[in-house]
TORKOLBA-131614 format. One record per residue (C-alpha): x negated, y negated, z. Coordinates in steps of 0.25 Angstrom, whole numbers, plus 5000, padded with zeros to 4 digits. Last residue first. Example, Ala and Ser with C-alpha at 12.3 -4.5 7.8 and 13.67 -1.06 7.14 Angstrom:
REM residues 2
494550045029
495150185031
REM end
This chain:
REM residues 816
461744845180
461844975189
460745015198
460145155198
459445185211
458145135213
458245075227
458645215232
459945225240
460645305228
459645405230
459745425245
461245435243
461045545232
460045615241
461045615252
462245665244
463345575242
463445595227
464545515222
465345595213
465345565198
466445485192
467845535185
468945465194
469645515204
468545535214
468945405222
470345395222
470345305234
469045265240
468845195227
469745075231
470545005220
470844875221
471944755215
472044625220
472744525230
471844445240
472344295236
471144275227
470344395224
470144535228
469944635217
469644785220
468644875225
468544985235
468544945250
467044945252
466445075260
467545175262
466745295260
467145315246
466945185244
465545195248
465245315240
465645235227
464545155228
464845025222
464144985210
464844845207
465544745215
466344665207
466544515211
467544415205
467144265203
468644185202
468144065208
466944035200
466743905205
465143895202
464943845216
465843925225
466144045216
464844065210
464044045223
465044145230
464644235220
463244205221
463144215235
463644355234
462344395228
461944375244
462644515246
461644585237
461944655225
461444805225
462244885235
463444855227
463344775214
463944645212
464544595199
465244455199
466444445189
466944305183
468144335177
468844225169
467344175166
467044035165
466344025178
465644155175
465144095161
464543965169
463844055180
463144145169
461844085168
461644065182
460344155183
459944275193
461144275203
462144245192
461744375184
461944345169
463344355163
463944485157
465144415150
466544485149
467344435138
468744485140
469944475130
468944465118
469144395105
469544245107
468844245120
467644285112
467544155106
467744075118
466544155125
465744115114
466043975114
465743965129
464344025126
464243935115
464343825123
463043855130
462843895145
462544035142
461543995131
460843905141
460643995151
460144105141
458944015136
457744105133
458844205126
458844345127
459244415114
460744445113
461744445126
462644565120
464044535116
465044645119
466344715114
467244795121
468744815115
468444965112
467345025119
466045065112
465544915112
465744805101
464744695099
464944545098
463744475093
464244435079
465644385084
464844285093
464044225082
462544245083
461444135083
462244025090
461344015102
462444065110
462644185101
461244235101
461244235116
462544315117
462244425107
461244465097
460044555097
460644635109
460844775103
461944855108
461944975119
463244915125
462744915139
461344875134
461944765126
462544715138
461244705145
460644555143
459644515153
459344365151
460644345141
461544395153
462744355145
463144485138
464544465134
465544575134
466744585126
468144635130
469344665121
470444705131
471144855130
470944895143
469744985140
468944845137
469244795151
468544925156
467444915146
467244755149
467144795164
466244895161
465244805153
465344695163
465144795175
463844855170
463344715165
463444655179
463044785187
462344715198
460944745192
460544605188
460844495198
462044415204
463144465195
463944415183
465244465175
465944345167
467344395162
468044305151
469444315148
470244305136
471744275138
472744295149
472644255163
472444375174
471144305180
470444365192
471644465196
471644515182
470044555185
470544665195
471144755184
469844755176
469144775191
469944905192
469644955178
468144915182
468345015194
469045115187
467945135177
466945145188
467745255195
467745335182
468945355175
468545285162
467345375160
466445325148
467145185145
467145135158
465545155160
464945055151
463445025156
463045055142
461745105147
462445215154
462545205169
461945325176
463045395184
463345355198
464145225194
464345135207
465745085208
466244955202
466944875212
468044775212
468444625208
468044555222
468544415220
467444305225
467744255240
466344305244
465544365255
466544475262
467044515249
465644565244
465644655257
467144715251
466544735238
465444825245
464144855247
463444725244
461944715247
461244645258
461044755268
459944705277
460744735289
461244865284
459844905279
459244865293
460344945300
460045075291
458545055293
458645025308
459645145309
458645235302
457545195310
458345225323
458745355317
457245395315
456745345329
457945415335
457545545328
456045515333
456445485347
457245625346
456145695341
455145635351
456045655362
456345795358
454845835357
454345755370
452945715366
452545725377
453045795389
452545935384
453346055387
452646185390
452146125403
450846205411
451446215424
451146125437
451346195450
452646145459
452646145474
451146115477
451146095492
450345985498
449846025513
449046135508
448446195520
447846105532
448246195543
446946285542
446246155546
446946125557
446846275563
445346265560
445446135569
446146195581
445246325580
443946245579
444446155592
444646285599
443146335596
442646205600
443446215614
442846355615
441446295613
441746195623
442146295634
441046395631
440046275632
440646215646
440646365651
439146385648
438746255653
439446275667
438946425668
437446375666
437646255676
438346345686
437246445685
436246345687
436946285699
437146415705
435646465702
435246325708
435946315721
436946195721
436446065723
436246035708
437746045707
437845905715
436845855703
437745915693
439045875698
438445725699
437945735684
439145785680
439845665685
438945565679
438945645666
440445645666
440545485668
439545465656
440445555647
441745475651
441045355648
440445405635
441845455632
442545315634
441545245626
441845355615
443245315616
442945165615
442045195602
443145275597
444145165599
443145065593
443245165581
444645175580
444945025581
443844995570
444545095561
445845035564
445444895560
444844945548
446145015543
446844895548
446044805538
446244905528
447744905529
447744745528
446744755516
447644845509
448944755512
448144645506
447844725492
446444715488
446244875490
447144895479
448644925477
449645035478
448945165480
448045085489
449145035498
449445175500
448045215504
447945095514
449245145521
448645285522
447345215529
448245135538
449045265543
447645325544
447145225553
448345225563
448145375564
446745355568
447245235578
448145345584
447045445585
446045335591
447045315603
445845275612
446045385622
446045495612
445545615619
445145715607
445945845604
446245805589
445245685587
444645745574
446145775568
446345615569
445045595561
445645675548
446845595549
445945465549
445345505536
443845455536
443545315536
441845335539
442045245552
443245325556
442345455555
441145405562
442145365573
442745495574
441445575575
441045485586
442445515593
442245665592
440745655597
441245575609
442445675611
441545795611
440545725621
441845705631
442245855630
440745895632
440845795645
442145845650
441645995649
440345945657
441245875667
442045995668
440846085670
440246005681
441546005689
441546155688
440146165693
440446085705
441546175708
440746295706
439446245713
440246285726
439646425723
440246515713
438946575707
439346705698
438346765690
437046745698
435946845693
434946735693
434246775680
435346855672
436446745677
435546635672
435246705659
436646725657
437046585659
435946525650
436446615638
437746555640
437346425641
436546455627
437646515620
438646405624
437746295620
437546365606
439146385603
439146235607
438246195595
438946295586
440246245591
439946105587
439546135573
440846205572
441746095578
441145995568
441546085557
442946105562
443045955563
442745935550
443546045544
444745995550
444445855545
444345915530
445645995531
446545885526
445645855514
445445995510
446946015511
447245895502
446245945492
446846075490
448246015488
447745915479
446846015470
448246105469
448945985463
447745945454
447546075449
448946095447
449145975438
447945995431
448246145427
449646105422
449145995413
448146085408
449046175405
450046085398
448846025389
448945895384
449145835397
450045775407
449945765423
450945795434
450845795449
452145785456
452245745471
453145805482
453245735496
454645785499
455045645503
454345575492
454845675482
454145665467
453145595468
452245575457
450845615453
450345585439
449045635434
448445555422
447445475428
446945605437
446945675424
446045585417
445145565429
445045715431
444645735417
443645615418
443045675431
443045815423
442345765413
442645855401
441845945390
442645945378
443046055368
443246075354
444046165345
444546175330
443146125324
443546145310
444846085305
446046175300
446346225314
447146355313
445846435309
445146385321
446346415330
446346565325
444846585325
444846535339
446046605343
445246735338
444046685346
444746685360
443846655371
442546605363
441546555373
440746435370
439446405378
438946255379
437846185385
437846035385
437245895383
436545925369
437046065365
436746185372
437346325368
437646435379
438146565371
439546625371
439746555356
438546525347
438346385341
438546325328
438246165327
438746035325
438245935334
438345785333
437445685340
438145575345
437545545359
438745595366
438645725357
439645745345
440045895344
440346005335
440046155339
440146275329
440446405336
439746545336
440046685340
441646695339
441546635325
441246505319
441946435331
442246285328
441946195340
442046045344
441345985356
441945855360
441045775371
441745725383
440445785392
439245785385
438845655392
438545745405
437445795397
436945945401
438445995403
438546145404
439646215395
440546325394
441546315383
442746425382
443446465369
444946495365
445346385373
446546395382
446346335396
446546195390
446646215375
446646065373
447346025358
446945935347
447945865338
448045845324
448045975317
447446035330
446046045336
445746135349
445246075361
444546135374
444246045387
443146065396
443046025411
444546045412
444446195416
445146155430
444546165443
443846035441
445245975438
445645985453
444445925460
444345815449
445845775450
445945785465
444745685466
445345605454
446545565462
447945575458
448245685469
447545595479
448445475476
449645565477
449145625490
448845475495
450245435492
450845555499
450145555512
450845435519
451945515525
451245645529
450145555535
451045505546
451545635549
450045685550
449745565560
450945595568
450645735570
449245705575
448745845578
449745955583
448946065581
449946155574
450546025568
449145985563
448846125556
450246115549
449945995542
450945905535
450545795526
451245845513
451345835497
452245925489
451545935476
452345955461
451645995449
451645935435
451245965421
451345875409
451145905394
450845805383
451045855368
449945825357
450645735346
450545795333
451845885332
452645795340
452345665333
452545735320
453845785325
454145645328
453745585315
454545695307
455745665315
455545505312
455345535297
456645635298
457445515305
456845415295
457045485282
458445545287
458845395290
458245355277
459145455269
460445395276
460045255271
461245255261
462145325272
461645205282
461845095272
463245155270
463645175284
463145025287
463944975276
465145045281
464845005295
464844855290
464144765303
464344625301
463044535297
462444615287
461144535284
460644435273
461944355275
463144325265
464044235273
465444295276
466644245268
467644135273
469044155267
REM end
């Protein structure tokens, strides 16, 4: 049957092996998870929390005053649809930030030191600093404080020129250092004493004078404005900061300032018109007073109170023409101011209000509305692109064309007004010439009365217009509504404790999983007899459990506790030996391994002991001439032995030593020779074995490890029972190459394997299938440790966490 190829990595998933490796590395799972959680807690402890505060504003373009006065409804509806983008840009602008933050105490920042982090005391500082800047370079300098008592403090700072200041100053008094005058006012000295005692280092406090423009720039760049509902025109303003109170104050200040600024901006046009009307009223009021005085003097001088001659009709016509002329003059002045505002690129929406009530023959109002729409489109384009964009250039060209058209229309309107004024002047002159023919007193009275009536009507008209625009201005209330005011958050948005701890736990689990998987993939140690059978056709003779107590120097265990699990295991192997060679007569058993430490000598001595218990005469030969150990196992001297026999110095009978066990003798290796290979391959070796066959039933030869030297291969080839020792969780899978090589190249067909040092806990949990013999046609005898475990006199296996960790250590005691 084809066997699996031995590779450096595990190709097939073995759940039992994986669970065993996981149990052996459980302590590292605990260490990784614990370390990850500790790191997560340290990160939470020493990372300054960030808080986020937000408010909600409802944007609107509707104006109730314009509805009352019925001024340009279509224009304001269009403005309402296009205002949101410009409003968002305005909220994020430096103008709003600077105006809003100037109303908050951000010109100076107070800090307290922590063990690792420093914290800002926004609106909560136990002391206050008043200052007068003498040199703007001092802005941004860090001033450190240490209060000596309530009346004095130590000041430490490094000035912009590099000079250092470390001096004691009095509190509540103005002091001067280069570039600034200061006054430090303790507000809560008990708190100062407590906090200075808690801070282990000196200089527990420090403050910094800020540049409000830089502060505004910083907050403006951090400010986030998000559209919550385009249909409802609601936007959210939010900002993040280390101080929750500061974040809430900044958001509220910006929201309120935007609302105030919008009201001021909308009322600017009405204010300008009212200012113009007020100045005109003052002049007209003076003219009205003069005409009234003249009329009273005329009546007093001439005693004429009601001249009603034919001059009445003519007088009415002259009055109508003069009123018309005043109206034309007013419109001409209004269009002249309008032309200047258009050239100055002022807001078209404000200019439309200035045309309210004027005679618009040229359609200037519609042109201004079109200009306003083009300017709104240009603002939208600028939000997404730059002035180099082709679409922007087209809109800019259209704006310039519209402005030119408006100016031409205004000029045309003014020309038409001049024509009407000239016609009125001609008609008025003709009427006045006719009127001069009327008797002088009546004519004079008519002129005075006419002038008075004109001034009175014009004065009344100005008062009416002032009232209209005052109503318009009063209608500019807050169009934008603050729906939700920002509050100081109690929970930081970063770092998020549940997320950090869960991430730390996942990192620990992942690291543990990677460790276990990598150890599983790199696992190259033999764990069970079943695993050995996957890679070789050699007979699987049995397993030897791992001895949990300290192995005695003699390494002979079967005589000390015959009912132990190990003793039963060796008896089972003794029984299985008959399936390898059942012929009668003396037999040679060669025991070898790949490297030292796999239990070759331990198995040879105890196999010899258990066979000797059965009544057969057994002798052990220590053929490991380079590293002899048999003499240590039997506590004998190594002055003579195999090496002295093979060189002819001693006879075999003189080197045979008896053990404490009946029927068990041994021959030590003797002094270490310089040429062990030549001695082992000599004829005397064969002669010695033939001689011992005449005396003993079983000759057990402890050969050198074949993975290091090949001295023992010829002996193993001649052995009746060639045994190869592997050690569980010690011998590597690559060692099985030596077994297959010996079977294929050295033609050792009956080579049998014993797996030494198997963990009983693995057998208890079903790992491995026990031990037994499997040879030839598949028949054999086996005995599983899963059954009957605990019957034999053996220490219980400690399965505690500490015991498993100790067994997993690399310096755990190994068997030889």
